[in-house]
N, C-alpha and C positions, 0 to 999 in steps of 0.2 A: 485266923488261919488264912483267910482269903487275902488279907492285906500283905501277909508275909509272902504268899505265892506271887502276888502281883509285883512286889518289890524284886523278888528273885527273877521273875520273868523279864522285867525291864532291864535289870543289870545284865542278864544273859543276852538279851537282844542287842544291847550296846556293845557288849564284848564280842558277840558274833560278827557284828558289822565291822568292828575294828580289826578282828583277826583276818577276816576275808580281805579287807583292804590292804593289810600288810603283806599278804602273800604275793609272790611273783607269779606271772602268767605262765602258761604252758609254752608259749613261744620262745621263752628265754632258753630252753633246753634243746632247741632245734638243731643247733650246731653239733651237739653231742650225739644226736640221733643219726646223723649222716656221717659218722666216722670222726667226730671231733676228738680232742685229747682225752676227755674223761669217759669215753665209751667203753674202756676196758676195766671199769670198776667192778666191784664184787656184786653190787645190786643192779647192774645194768645202767643204761643211760639216764634213767629217771632218778636213780639214787635212792637212799633209804628215806622212809617217811620222816619228815621233819617234825619238830615240836609244834609248829603252827598247824600242820595238817592233823596231828593228833588232837590239838586244842580245838580245832574246828569240829572234829567229830564229837568230842565231849560236849561242846557248847550246843551243837545241833541236837544231840540226844536230850540234854537238859531242857532246851527250848521246846522240843516236841512233848516231853513229859509235862512240863508246866502248862503248855497250851491245852493238852487233853484234860489235865486235872481242873484247870479253870473253867473249861467248857462243861465238864461234868458237874462241878459245883454250882455254876450259874444256871444249869438246865432245870433244876428242881425248884427254883424260886418262882413263886407266884406273887405278884404285887397287885395291890388294889388300884384300879384305874380311876382317874378323875372323871373320865367321860361317863362312867356308869352312874355317877351321882347327879348329873344334870337332868333336868326335866326336858322332855321333848316339847318344842313350841307348838301351840295349837294353830292349825292351819285354818284360815278363813277363806271363803270363796272371794274372788276378786269382784269388787263393786264397780259398775260402769260409771264413768264421770258424767256429770250433768252437762258440762260444757263441750262435750265431745261432738264433733260434727257428724250428722247423720248421713250415711252414704245411701244413695238411692240407686238401686241396681235394676232399673227397668230396662227391659230389652225392647228395642225399636223394631 
């Protein structure tokens, strides 16, 4: 089940990216907003919602649903950690070296 959701999620991610990149920007309709030739249309200067905007909405909804479902599924998993199986090393006190120079701190 999880593998199927991941595949659907990746396909929807790629589709959402492609759909958004194919759409024209809002700046393309600026001429119509200031009295251009198509401002007398039935739906106003923005026009009817296109297929790409509806596809974006559907892809975004599917993306959100698959994201929430995958987060819910992965939230309940508990895995065994490798760190809990290792032994803690025994700490030993530091031994002074025999060849270390002795510092004499006599005050004069």
